[in-house]
LUMDONU-863733 format. One record per residue: residue number from 1; x, y, z of N, C-alpha, C, O, CB in turn. Coordinates in steps of 0.02 Angstrom, whole numbers, m for minus. Each point is the difference from the previous one (the first is absolute). Glycine has a CB too. Layout:
BEGIN
<k = NUM; neast = X; nnorth = Y; nup = Z; caeast = X; canorth = Y; caup = Z; ceast = X; cnorth = Y; cup = Z; oeast = X; onorth = Y; oup = Z; cbeast = X; cbnorth = Y; cbup = Z>;
...
This chain:
BEGIN
<k = 1; neast = 325; nnorth = 5338; nup = 6349; caeast = m17; canorth = m17; caup = m68; ceast = 61; cnorth = 11; cup = m45; oeast = 33; onorth = 52; oup = 4; cbeast = m154; cbnorth = m20; cbup = 17>;
<k = 2; neast = 136; nnorth = m81; nup = m63; caeast = 57; canorth = 5; caup = m44; ceast = m18; cnorth = 35; cup = m65; oeast = m54; onorth = m10; oup = m27; cbeast = 100; cbnorth = m94; cbup = 78>;
<k = 3; neast = m1; nnorth = 143; nup = m76; caeast = m10; canorth = 34; caup = m64; ceast = 20; cnorth = m47; cup = m56; oeast = 50; onorth = m35; oup = 5; cbeast = m30; cbnorth = 148; cbup = 48>;
<k = 4; neast = m59; nnorth = m113; nup = m109; caeast = 19; canorth = m41; caup = m57; ceast = 67; cnorth = 22; cup = m28; oeast = 37; onorth = m41; oup = m25; cbeast = m158; cbnorth = 24; cbup = m1>;
<k = 5; neast = 136; nnorth = 81; nup = 30; caeast = 65; canorth = 25; caup = m24; ceast = 57; cnorth = m33; cup = 36; oeast = 52; onorth = m14; oup = m30; cbeast = m105; cbnorth = 122; cbup = 3>;
<k = 6; neast = 45; nnorth = m121; nup = 91; caeast = 52; canorth = m33; caup = 38; ceast = 8; cnorth = m71; cup = m23; oeast = 56; onorth = m25; oup = m8; cbeast = m79; cbnorth = 99; cbup = 105>;
<k = 7; neast = m33; nnorth = m109; nup = m108; caeast = 3; canorth = m69; caup = m22; ceast = 32; cnorth = m8; cup = m68; oeast = 34; onorth = m50; oup = m13; cbeast = m135; cbnorth = 28; cbup = 80>;
<k = 8; neast = 92; nnorth = 71; nup = m111; caeast = 24; canorth = m6; caup = m68; ceast = 64; cnorth = 41; cup = m11; oeast = 21; onorth = 9; oup = m57; cbeast = m139; cbnorth = m27; cbup = 20>;
<k = 9; neast = 148; nnorth = 43; nup = 90; caeast = 57; canorth = 44; caup = m6; ceast = 62; cnorth = m35; cup = m28; oeast = 9; onorth = m60; oup = 8; cbeast = m55; cbnorth = 124; cbup = 86>;
<k = 10; neast = 87; nnorth = m25; nup = m126; caeast = 63; canorth = m26; caup = m23; ceast = 48; cnorth = 59; cup = m4; oeast = m20; onorth = 58; oup = m7; cbeast = m34; cbnorth = m153; cbup = m58>;
<k = 11; neast = 117; nnorth = 80; nup = 70; caeast = 50; canorth = 53; caup = m2; ceast = 50; cnorth = m14; cup = m56; oeast = 28; onorth = m55; oup = m5; cbeast = m42; cbnorth = 75; cbup = 129>;
<k = 12; neast = 25; nnorth = 30; nup = m165; caeast = 48; canorth = m4; caup = m53; ceast = 70; cnorth = 11; cup = 28; oeast = 8; onorth = 34; oup = 51; cbeast = m93; cbnorth = 6; cbup = m136>;
<k = 13; neast = 134; nnorth = m69; nup = 52; caeast = 70; canorth = 13; caup = 19; ceast = 20; cnorth = 71; cup = m16; oeast = 50; onorth = 26; oup = 25; cbeast = m23; cbnorth = m147; cbup = m44>;
<k = 14; neast = m68; nnorth = 153; nup = m23; caeast = 19; canorth = 65; caup = m28; ceast = 45; cnorth = m13; cup = m60; oeast = 24; onorth = m56; oup = m11; cbeast = m32; cbnorth = 112; cbup = 124>;
<k = 15; neast = 18; nnorth = m5; nup = m153; caeast = 41; canorth = m7; caup = m60; ceast = 73; cnorth = m4; cup = 22; oeast = 25; onorth = 43; oup = 36; cbeast = m109; cbnorth = 21; cbup = m108>;
<k = 16; neast = 119; nnorth = m116; nup = 49; caeast = 70; canorth = m10; caup = 17; ceast = 41; cnorth = 3; cup = m65; oeast = m14; onorth = m38; oup = m46; cbeast = m16; cbnorth = m32; cbup = 148>;
<k = 17; neast = 79; nnorth = 114; nup = m104; caeast = 43; canorth = 4; caup = m59; ceast = 50; cnorth = m57; cup = 3; oeast = 34; onorth = m9; oup = 50; cbeast = m48; cbnorth = 134; cbup = m57>;
<k = 18; neast = 18; nnorth = m164; nup = m48; caeast = 44; canorth = m58; caup = m2; ceast = 57; cnorth = 8; cup = m50; oeast = 43; onorth = m43; oup = m6; cbeast = m140; cbnorth = m27; cbup = 40>;
<k = 19; neast = 97; nnorth = 126; nup = m71; caeast = 51; canorth = 13; caup = m49; ceast = m7; cnorth = 72; cup = m24; oeast = m42; onorth = 37; oup = 25; cbeast = 45; cbnorth = m158; cbup = m61>;
<k = 20; neast = 38; nnorth = 141; nup = m14; caeast = m3; canorth = 69; caup = m24; ceast = m70; cnorth = 21; cup = m23; oeast = m19; onorth = 58; oup = 11; cbeast = 137; cbnorth = m71; cbup = m45>;
<k = 21; neast = m156; nnorth = m31; nup = 3; caeast = m68; canorth = 16; caup = m22; ceast = m44; cnorth = m60; cup = 10; oeast = m44; onorth = m14; oup = m40; cbeast = 88; cbnorth = 96; cbup = m45>;
<k = 22; neast = m33; nnorth = m118; nup = 140; caeast = m39; canorth = m60; caup = 15; ceast = m29; cnorth = 5; cup = 70; oeast = 32; onorth = 24; oup = 46; cbeast = 41; cbnorth = m93; cbup = m123>;
<k = 23; neast = m136; nnorth = 47; nup = 83; caeast = m35; canorth = 5; caup = 63; ceast = m38; cnorth = m65; cup = 14; oeast = m15; onorth = m38; oup = m46; cbeast = 6; cbnorth = 163; cbup = 33>;
<k = 24; neast = m7; nnorth = m136; nup = 76; caeast = m42; canorth = m56; caup = 20; ceast = m46; cnorth = 23; cup = 56; oeast = 16; onorth = 45; oup = 38; cbeast = 73; cbnorth = m129; cbup = m72>;
<k = 25; neast = m147; nnorth = 52; nup = 37; caeast = m47; canorth = 13; caup = 54; ceast = m35; cnorth = m66; cup = 14; oeast = m16; onorth = m38; oup = m46; cbeast = m1; cbnorth = 161; cbup = 13>;
<k = 26; neast = 5; nnorth = m138; nup = 97; caeast = m33; canorth = m62; caup = 18; ceast = m50; cnorth = 12; cup = 56; oeast = 3; onorth = 51; oup = 35; cbeast = 100; cbnorth = m116; cbup = m70>;
<k = 27; neast = m148; nnorth = 17; nup = 43; caeast = m51; canorth = 7; caup = 51; ceast = m26; cnorth = m69; cup = 19; oeast = m7; onorth = m44; oup = m43; cbeast = m26; cbnorth = 159; cbup = m2>;
<k = 28; neast = 20; nnorth = m124; nup = 109; caeast = m34; canorth = m59; caup = 25; ceast = m64; cnorth = 24; cup = 33; oeast = 1; onorth = 47; oup = 40; cbeast = 108; cbnorth = m111; cbup = m22>;
<k = 29; neast = m165; nnorth = 33; nup = m35; caeast = m64; canorth = 22; caup = 26; ceast = m17; cnorth = m36; cup = 64; oeast = 15; onorth = m59; oup = 9; cbeast = m53; cbnorth = 83; cbup = m125>;
<k = 30; neast = 6; nnorth = 11; nup = 161; caeast = m25; canorth = m30; caup = 62; ceast = m71; cnorth = m24; cup = m10; oeast = m33; onorth = m21; oup = 48; cbeast = 109; cbnorth = 95; cbup = 20>;
<k = 31; neast = m101; nnorth = m70; nup = m129; caeast = m70; canorth = m17; caup = m15; ceast = m13; cnorth = m75; cup = m5; oeast = m58; onorth = m20; oup = m6; cbeast = 50; cbnorth = 128; cbup = m51>;
<k = 32; neast = 60; nnorth = m148; nup = 58; caeast = m9; canorth = m72; caup = m4; ceast = m37; cnorth = m22; cup = m62; oeast = 15; onorth = 24; oup = m55; cbeast = m14; cbnorth = m27; cbup = 178>;
<k = 33; neast = m49; nnorth = m42; nup = m115; caeast = m38; canorth = m26; caup = m56; ceast = m47; cnorth = 49; cup = m32; oeast = m30; onorth = m14; oup = m52; cbeast = 40; cbnorth = m94; cbup = 105>;
<k = 34; neast = m18; nnorth = 168; nup = m22; caeast = m46; canorth = 50; caup = m27; ceast = 32; cnorth = 42; cup = m55; oeast = m34; onorth = 37; oup = m35; cbeast = m21; cbnorth = m34; cbup = 146>;
<k = 35; neast = 121; nnorth = m9; nup = m120; caeast = 37; canorth = 39; caup = m49; ceast = 41; cnorth = m47; cup = m43; oeast = 32; onorth = m45; oup = 25; cbeast = m28; cbnorth = 145; cbup = 54>;
<k = 36; neast = m5; nnorth = m89; nup = m145; caeast = 39; canorth = m42; caup = m44; ceast = 69; cnorth = 31; cup = m12; oeast = 10; onorth = 60; oup = 9; cbeast = m115; cbnorth = m102; cbup = m65>;
<k = 37; neast = 152; nnorth = 1; nup = 35; caeast = 66; canorth = 25; caup = m18; ceast = m5; cnorth = 49; cup = m58; oeast = 39; onorth = 47; oup = m4; cbeast = 12; cbnorth = m153; cbup = 44>;
<k = 38; neast = m99; nnorth = 94; nup = m86; caeast = m9; canorth = 44; caup = m57; ceast = m21; cnorth = 70; cup = 22; oeast = 22; onorth = 49; oup = m29; cbeast = m53; cbnorth = m148; cbup = m41>;
<k = 39; neast = m12; nnorth = 104; nup = 120; caeast = m21; canorth = 66; caup = 23; ceast = 56; cnorth = 36; cup = 37; oeast = 5; onorth = 61; oup = m3; cbeast = m123; cbnorth = m103; cbup = 11>;
<k = 40; neast = 160; nnorth = 4; nup = 26; caeast = 59; canorth = 30; caup = 32; ceast = 46; cnorth = 28; cup = m54; oeast = 27; onorth = 55; oup = 7; cbeast = m36; cbnorth = m135; cbup = 93>;
<k = 41; neast = 19; nnorth = 40; nup = m154; caeast = 43; canorth = 23; caup = m55; ceast = m29; cnorth = 62; cup = m33; oeast = 37; onorth = 45; oup = m18; cbeast = 0; cbnorth = m164; cbup = m1>;
<k = 42; neast = m102; nnorth = 121; nup = 10; caeast = m33; canorth = 59; caup = m30; ceast = 14; cnorth = 62; cup = 42; oeast = 13; onorth = 54; oup = m28; cbeast = m103; cbnorth = m127; cbup = m21>;
<k = 43; neast = 87; nnorth = 67; nup = 115; caeast = 15; canorth = 57; caup = 44; ceast = 72; cnorth = 24; cup = m11; oeast = 14; onorth = 60; oup = m1; cbeast = m97; cbnorth = m103; cbup = 86>;
<k = 44; neast = 129; nnorth = m5; nup = m92; caeast = 70; canorth = 18; caup = m10; ceast = 11; cnorth = 33; cup = m68; oeast = 40; onorth = 48; oup = m5; cbeast = m7; cbnorth = m144; cbup = 78>;
<k = 45; neast = m67; nnorth = 73; nup = m124; caeast = 6; canorth = 31; caup = m66; ceast = m25; cnorth = 72; cup = 3; oeast = 29; onorth = 44; oup = m32; cbeast = m44; cbnorth = m156; cbup = m23>;
<k = 46; neast = m38; nnorth = 125; nup = 92; caeast = m25; canorth = 68; caup = 8; ceast = 52; cnorth = 43; cup = 37; oeast = 13; onorth = 57; oup = m19; cbeast = m132; cbnorth = m100; cbup = 21>;
<k = 47; neast = 148; nnorth = 15; nup = 51; caeast = 51; canorth = 37; caup = 38; ceast = 61; cnorth = 15; cup = m42; oeast = 25; onorth = 56; oup = 1; cbeast = m65; cbnorth = m112; cbup = 103>;
<k = 48; neast = 63; nnorth = 8; nup = m143; caeast = 58; canorth = 10; caup = m43; ceast = m16; cnorth = 50; cup = m55; oeast = 41; onorth = 42; oup = m17; cbeast = m1; cbnorth = m159; cbup = 42>;
<k = 49; neast = m100; nnorth = 111; nup = m54; caeast = m21; canorth = 48; caup = m52; ceast = m2; cnorth = 71; cup = 26; oeast = 21; onorth = 46; oup = m34; cbeast = m87; cbnorth = m137; cbup = m20>;
<k = 50; neast = 40; nnorth = 99; nup = 115; caeast = m3; canorth = 67; caup = 30; ceast = 71; cnorth = 27; cup = 13; oeast = 12; onorth = 60; oup = m8; cbeast = m123; cbnorth = m89; cbup = 61>;
<k = 51; neast = 156; nnorth = m15; nup = m32; caeast = 69; canorth = 20; caup = 13; ceast = 32; cnorth = 27; cup = m65; oeast = 33; onorth = 52; oup = 1; cbeast = m24; cbnorth = m139; cbup = 90>;
<k = 52; neast = m19; nnorth = 52; nup = m146; caeast = 27; canorth = 22; caup = m64; ceast = m34; cnorth = 65; cup = m23; oeast = 33; onorth = 45; oup = m25; cbeast = m6; cbnorth = m165; cbup = m5>;
<k = 53; neast = m92; nnorth = 124; nup = 38; caeast = m38; canorth = 59; caup = m21; ceast = 24; cnorth = 62; cup = 36; oeast = 1; onorth = 55; oup = m29; cbeast = m100; cbnorth = m128; cbup = 5>;
<k = 54; neast = 119; nnorth = 67; nup = 87; caeast = 26; canorth = 57; caup = 38; ceast = 64; cnorth = 27; cup = m33; oeast = 18; onorth = 58; oup = 11; cbeast = m67; cbnorth = m105; cbup = 95>;
<k = 55; neast = 82; nnorth = 6; nup = m144; caeast = 62; canorth = 18; caup = m34; ceast = m13; cnorth = 18; cup = m74; oeast = 48; onorth = 11; oup = m37; cbeast = 15; cbnorth = m85; cbup = 115>;
<k = 56; neast = m126; nnorth = 77; nup = m98; caeast = m17; canorth = 16; caup = m68; ceast = 15; cnorth = m57; cup = m48; oeast = 10; onorth = 10; oup = m60; cbeast = 12; cbnorth = 108; cbup = 85>;
<k = 57; neast = m21; nnorth = m180; nup = 2; caeast = 16; canorth = m58; caup = m40; ceast = m55; cnorth = m52; cup = 7; oeast = m49; onorth = 10; oup = 36; cbeast = 172; cbnorth = 12; cbup = m21>;
<k = 58; neast = m115; nnorth = m78; nup = m49; caeast = m48; canorth = m55; caup = 4; ceast = 37; cnorth = m63; cup = 22; oeast = 60; onorth = m7; oup = m8; cbeast = m133; cbnorth = 59; cbup = m82>;
<k = 59; neast = 34; nnorth = m99; nup = 117; caeast = 29; canorth = m62; caup = 25; ceast = 12; cnorth = m49; cup = m57; oeast = m39; onorth = m5; oup = m47; cbeast = m20; cbnorth = 23; cbup = 156>;
<k = 60; neast = 114; nnorth = m54; nup = m104; caeast = 15; canorth = m55; caup = m45; ceast = 22; cnorth = m58; cup = 46; oeast = 54; onorth = 2; oup = 29; cbeast = m19; cbnorth = 75; cbup = m129>;
<k = 61; neast = m77; nnorth = m127; nup = 105; caeast = 15; canorth = m56; caup = 46; ceast = 52; cnorth = m46; cup = m31; oeast = 0; onorth = m12; oup = m60; cbeast = m116; cbnorth = 19; cbup = 109>;
<k = 62; neast = 158; nnorth = m34; nup = m6; caeast = 49; canorth = m51; caup = m22; ceast = m19; cnorth = m69; cup = 26; oeast = 17; onorth = m50; oup = m31; cbeast = 73; cbnorth = 138; cbup = 28>;
<k = 63; neast = m126; nnorth = m89; nup = 59; caeast = m27; canorth = m64; caup = 25; ceast = m55; cnorth = 14; cup = 51; oeast = 2; onorth = 50; oup = 36; cbeast = 108; cbnorth = m108; cbup = m56>;
<k = 64; neast = m157; nnorth = 13; nup = 22; caeast = m56; canorth = 5; caup = 47; ceast = m14; cnorth = m70; cup = 27; oeast = m2; onorth = m49; oup = m38; cbeast = m48; cbnorth = 149; cbup = m24>;
<k = 65; neast = 41; nnorth = m105; nup = 127; caeast = m18; canorth = m64; caup = 30; ceast = m57; cnorth = 11; cup = 49; oeast = m5; onorth = 53; oup = 31; cbeast = 123; cbnorth = m99; cbup = m45>;
<k = 66; neast = m161; nnorth = m4; nup = 20; caeast = m55; canorth = 3; caup = 48; ceast = m9; cnorth = m70; cup = 28; oeast = 6; onorth = m50; oup = m36; cbeast = m63; cbnorth = 147; cbup = m26>;
<k = 67; neast = 42; nnorth = m100; nup = 126; caeast = m9; canorth = m65; caup = 33; ceast = m61; cnorth = 4; cup = 44; oeast = m5; onorth = 42; oup = 44; cbeast = 129; cbnorth = m66; cbup = m46>;
<k = 68; neast = m172; nnorth = m21; nup = m11; caeast = m60; canorth = m3; caup = 41; ceast = 15; cnorth = m30; cup = 68; oeast = 52; onorth = m33; oup = 10; cbeast = m122; cbnorth = 22; cbup = m113>;
<k = 69; neast = 26; nnorth = 22; nup = 150; caeast = 8; canorth = m27; caup = 68; ceast = m7; cnorth = m75; cup = m1; oeast = m37; onorth = m29; oup = m41; cbeast = m8; cbnorth = 136; cbup = 90>;
<k = 70; neast = 80; nnorth = m139; nup = m4; caeast = m7; canorth = m72; caup = 14; ceast = m13; cnorth = m4; cup = 75; oeast = 43; onorth = 21; oup = 40; cbeast = 34; cbnorth = m59; cbup = m137>;
<k = 71; neast = m135; nnorth = 12; nup = 118; caeast = m16; canorth = m2; caup = 71; ceast = 56; cnorth = m32; cup = 42; oeast = 27; onorth = m53; oup = m17; cbeast = m147; cbnorth = 46; cbup = m15>;
<k = 72; neast = 138; nnorth = 40; nup = 85; caeast = 51; canorth = m21; caup = 48; ceast = 70; cnorth = m3; cup = m29; oeast = 45; onorth = m26; oup = 32; cbeast = m133; cbnorth = m39; cbup = 24>;
<k = 73; neast = 98; nnorth = 93; nup = m116; caeast = 66; canorth = 0; caup = m31; ceast = 25; cnorth = 70; cup = m14; oeast = 53; onorth = 20; oup = 24; cbeast = m79; cbnorth = m131; cbup = m75>;
<k = 74; neast = m12; nnorth = 150; nup = 11; caeast = 21; canorth = 68; caup = m15; ceast = m59; cnorth = 42; cup = m22; oeast = m51; onorth = m26; oup = m22; cbeast = 165; cbnorth = m15; cbup = m10>;
<k = 75; neast = m106; nnorth = 107; nup = 38; caeast = m50; canorth = 49; caup = m18; ceast = 9; cnorth = 17; cup = m75; oeast = 52; onorth = m13; oup = m28; cbeast = m56; cbnorth = 60; cbup = 147>;
<k = 76; neast = m47; nnorth = m17; nup = m150; caeast = 8; canorth = 21; caup = m70; ceast = 53; cnorth = 55; cup = m5; oeast = 5; onorth = 43; oup = 44; cbeast = m125; cbnorth = m74; cbup = m68>;
<k = 77; neast = 159; nnorth = 28; nup = m29; caeast = 54; canorth = 48; caup = m8; ceast = 14; cnorth = 11; cup = m74; oeast = m24; onorth = m37; oup = m43; cbeast = 74; cbnorth = 3; cbup = 153>;
<k = 78; neast = m11; nnorth = 87; nup = m124; caeast = 19; canorth = 15; caup = m69; ceast = 63; cnorth = 42; cup = 1; oeast = 18; onorth = 30; oup = 50; cbeast = m138; cbnorth = m35; cbup = m88>;
<k = 79; neast = 153; nnorth = 6; nup = m20; caeast = 59; canorth = 41; caup = m10; ceast = 0; cnorth = 25; cup = m72; oeast = m18; onorth = m37; oup = m46; cbeast = 84; cbnorth = m28; cbup = 134>;
<k = 80; neast = m47; nnorth = 127; nup = m97; caeast = 5; canorth = 30; caup = m67; ceast = 69; cnorth = 32; cup = m6; oeast = 21; onorth = 39; oup = 43; cbeast = m147; cbnorth = m18; cbup = m49>;
<k = 81; neast = 161; nnorth = m39; nup = m48; caeast = 64; canorth = 32; caup = m16; ceast = m12; cnorth = 41; cup = m62; oeast = m34; onorth = m22; oup = m47; cbeast = 104; cbnorth = m72; cbup = 98>;
<k = 82; neast = m43; nnorth = 155; nup = m52; caeast = m16; canorth = 46; caup = m55; ceast = 53; cnorth = 53; cup = m11; oeast = 46; onorth = 9; oup = 40; cbeast = m165; cbnorth = m29; cbup = m16>;
<k = 83; neast = 110; nnorth = 55; nup = m80; caeast = 39; canorth = 59; caup = m18; ceast = m50; cnorth = 56; cup = m11; oeast = m59; onorth = m12; oup = m14; cbeast = 154; cbnorth = m55; cbup = m40>;
<k = 84; neast = m73; nnorth = 129; nup = 61; caeast = m40; canorth = 58; caup = m20; ceast = 32; cnorth = 25; cup = m65; oeast = 60; onorth = 13; oup = m2; cbeast = m94; cbnorth = 18; cbup = 122>;
<k = 85; neast = m7; nnorth = m25; nup = m172; caeast = 26; canorth = 21; caup = m65; ceast = m39; cnorth = 61; cup = m25; oeast = m56; onorth = 12; oup = 21; cbeast = 91; cbnorth = m130; cbup = m47>;
<k = 86; neast = m3; nnorth = 155; nup = m19; caeast = m33; canorth = 58; caup = m30; ceast = m61; cnorth = m24; cup = m40; oeast = 1; onorth = m53; oup = m30; cbeast = 109; cbnorth = 116; cbup = 24>;
<k = 87; neast = m162; nnorth = m23; nup = 7; caeast = m61; canorth = m17; caup = m35; ceast = 13; cnorth = m14; cup = m74; oeast = m29; onorth = m46; oup = m28; cbeast = m35; cbnorth = 115; cbup = 110>;
<k = 88; neast = 106; nnorth = m29; nup = m114; caeast = 16; canorth = m8; caup = m71; ceast = 35; cnorth = m67; cup = m11; oeast = m14; onorth = m34; oup = m50; cbeast = 22; cbnorth = 159; cbup = 36>;
<k = 89; neast = 37; nnorth = m145; nup = 58; caeast = 36; canorth = m63; caup = m8; ceast = m49; cnorth = m59; cup = 5; oeast = 7; onorth = m48; oup = m37; cbeast = 97; cbnorth = 100; cbup = 85>;
<k = 90; neast = m152; nnorth = m48; nup = m3; caeast = m50; canorth = m53; caup = 9; ceast = m42; cnorth = m5; cup = m64; oeast = m14; onorth = m56; oup = m23; cbeast = 12; cbnorth = 75; cbup = 149>;
<k = 91; neast = m20; nnorth = 38; nup = m153; caeast = m42; canorth = m1; caup = m60; ceast = 39; cnorth = m26; cup = m60; oeast = m28; onorth = m37; oup = m41; cbeast = m38; cbnorth = 134; cbup = 87>;
<k = 92; neast = 130; nnorth = m79; nup = m51; caeast = 41; canorth = m22; caup = m56; ceast = 12; cnorth = m75; cup = 1; oeast = 7; onorth = m31; oup = m53; cbeast = 47; cbnorth = 143; cbup = 52>;
<k = 93; neast = m52; nnorth = m142; nup = 61; caeast = 12; canorth = m72; caup = 5; ceast = m63; cnorth = m40; cup = m13; oeast = 3; onorth = m61; oup = m7; cbeast = 88; cbnorth = 84; cbup = 88>;
<k = 94; neast = m149; nnorth = 11; nup = m85; caeast = m63; canorth = m34; caup = m15; ceast = m33; cnorth = m31; cup = 61; oeast = m49; onorth = m35; oup = m7; cbeast = 94; cbnorth = 12; cbup = m104>;
<k = 95; neast = m19; nnorth = 36; nup = 171; caeast = m28; canorth = m27; caup = 62; ceast = m44; cnorth = 52; cup = 34; oeast = 20; onorth = 29; oup = 50; cbeast = 80; cbnorth = m104; cbup = m36>;
<k = 96; neast = m157; nnorth = 88; nup = m41; caeast = m43; canorth = 52; caup = 29; ceast = m47; cnorth = m27; cup = 50; oeast = m40; onorth = 37; oup = 29; cbeast = 48; cbnorth = 25; cbup = m132>;
């Protein structure tokens, strides 16, 4: 018997530092048509937010992409590029 978790599994690239204060994270889902690119992106935003929170900061995204599955072509995927910023800096910029 197959587990639903296995069918819907996906693996994140993990947080990758791309510059002095720039990061990216991406994920491709093995869930096929059962998972949307938007839900994959939401998972990444949570992961990136948690990464920043561990540092006492908040996430500030610089770009977000999501791609739904296309049968026999590609699986749903997403990528989030972001910075971690001080909570006060985020509030001062009006991006709460």
